[in-house]
VOGU-3710 file (C-alpha; in Angstrom, 3 decimals, decimal comma):
1> mskitsvmqr> 116,913/83,033/94,136  117,442/84,677/90,762  117,026/88,389/90,135  113,998/87,793/87,885  112,285/85,631/90,511  112,622/88,280/93,208  111,389/90,942/90,789  108,421/88,752/89,835  107,451/88,370/93,484  107,434/92,151/93,929
11> lyrlisirqr> 105,363/92,575/90,783  102,869/89,900/91,844  102,184/91,980/94,942  101,868/95,133/92,849  99,498/93,498/90,376  97,450/91,867/93,126  96,310/95,335/94,223  94,947/96,181/90,769  95,692/95,478/87,134  98,613/97,449/85,659
21> sekeirdyfr> 99,523/98,654/82,190  102,896/97,914/80,645  103,888/101,571/81,063  103,075/101,427/84,774  105,372/98,412/85,159  108,154/100,215/83,286  107,604/103,295/85,475  107,812/101,057/88,550  111,245/99,847/87,430  112,379/103,385/86,574
31> iknqrakikg> 111,431/104,614/90,058  113,031/101,579/91,730  116,247/102,193/89,773  116,297/105,887/90,728  115,867/105,042/94,416  118,531/102,344/94,194  121,016/104,784/92,628  120,372/107,305/95,391  120,965/104,659/98,053  123,999/103,266/96,235
41> ketyndevie> 122,373/99,889/95,664  122,305/97,681/92,592  119,808/98,658/89,867  117,787/96,497/87,491  119,369/96,273/84,067  117,363/96,472/80,853  117,644/92,727/80,221  116,016/91,887/83,561  113,269/94,447/82,966  112,504/93,178/79,460
51> atikklkelr> 112,594/89,523/80,567  110,244/90,299/83,431  107,782/92,170/81,211  107,914/89,360/78,647  107,190/86,801/81,389  104,277/88,893/82,721  102,820/89,078/79,215  103,177/85,308/78,769  101,339/84,804/82,059  98,714/87,320/80,853
61> lindlefaka> 99,296/89,512/83,880  99,984/92,492/81,613  97,513/93,169/78,840  96,864/96,788/77,930  93,538/96,006/76,227  92,190/94,200/79,283  93,599/96,926/81,537  91,785/99,602/79,511  88,495/97,695/79,674  88,793/97,265/83,438
71> wiqarskkkg> 89,770/100,918/83,923  86,757/102,142/81,976  84,467/99,746/83,809  85,642/101,068/87,165  85,804/104,773/86,302  82,672/105,150/84,158  80,440/105,074/87,223  81,594/108,574/88,172  83,061/110,038/84,993  82,292/110,478/81,335
81> iraikpelfq> 84,337/109,032/78,507  85,952/112,432/77,830  87,533/112,371/81,298  88,579/108,718/81,101  90,437/108,930/77,774  93,254/111,155/79,092  93,622/108,897/82,130  94,159/105,893/79,870  96,618/107,820/77,721  98,529/108,782/80,863
91> kgiskeiiee> 98,648/105,106/81,828  100,447/104,380/78,542  97,560/102,884/76,612  97,833/103,403/72,840  95,349/105,625/71,017  94,111/102,643/68,998  93,236/100,661/72,117  91,630/103,721/73,722  89,436/104,317/70,672  88,491/100,640/70,441
101> vtsnkkqdtn> 87,559/100,362/74,105  85,749/103,705/74,369  83,708/103,103/71,221  82,601/99,752/72,668  81,821/101,411/76,008  79,611/104,043/74,395  77,466/101,233/73,034  77,389/99,388/76,367  76,481/102,239/78,672  74,185/105,182/78,699
111> eeeiaarlle> 76,208/108,185/79,780  73,008/110,173/80,128  71,835/107,851/82,913  75,178/108,126/84,691  75,153/111,937/84,441  71,576/112,054/85,736  72,456/109,801/88,668  75,448/111,976/89,606  73,378/115,147/89,316  70,602/113,609/91,410
121> kkinswknle> 73,064/113,269/94,277  73,865/117,001/94,093  70,248/118,182/93,816  69,646/118,416/97,568  72,505/120,822/98,133  71,340/122,998/95,212  67,569/122,805/95,736  67,225/126,427/96,950  69,059/127,909/93,969  67,199/129,808/91,304
131> plkfkkkaye> 67,011/128,003/87,937  69,793/129,993/86,263  72,296/129,399/89,088  71,284/125,745/89,287  71,921/125,317/85,560  75,315/127,001/85,816  76,422/124,800/88,713  75,054/121,676/87,075  76,775/122,414/83,745  80,101/123,035/85,467
141> flmrrgfeyd> 79,766/119,911/87,609  78,950/117,535/84,751  81,439/119,064/82,316  84,210/118,638/84,912  83,192/114,989/85,164  83,912/114,546/81,455  80,459/114,278/79,920  79,763/115,505/76,389  78,012/118,875/76,114  74,908/117,414/74,406
151> ivkdviekfv> 74,454/114,882/77,196  74,915/117,548/79,875  72,424/119,843/78,158  69,759/117,120/77,877  70,149/115,961/81,472  69,989/119,479/82,903  66,935/120,386/80,808  65,127/117,350/82,199  66,016/118,314/85,763  64,955/121,947/85,254
161> krdyn> 61,607/120,868/83,755  61,046/118,413/86,584  62,114/120,585/89,524  61,399/124,149/88,430  58,108/123,798/86,569
//
């Protein structure tokens, strides 16, 4: 069995768990090579790595645009776009792809609804707070989740009007 074939089998298992970006695959090889050096085993050379990545791209198993779309789809249920952008950048997605995907996502989803749904889940634990403390906690909670200030402000005002008036 060739070196590339055995590498491909390992990567098929890795990709079967969830989609991966090209940077994640390169990081996988970097980590594998570091561990192999420590153990005194053979490492993957650059030719094998590049051939493997090329093959994965041909098979459409690596596609940073599709990865970014899937990542946003999965993460936008609990986070705002502001929190998702740095995650994508950390995964090695280019700024152009991030901007393209996030601008499309803003049209597709209503972040205000998502923020309201997340805040609704927290309401019970904060129901005995006075309005000012509730607002402070709610602002901090939603801002940490990566929602824009205007969205947070609108959502909290609606909750305060509904629950404290």
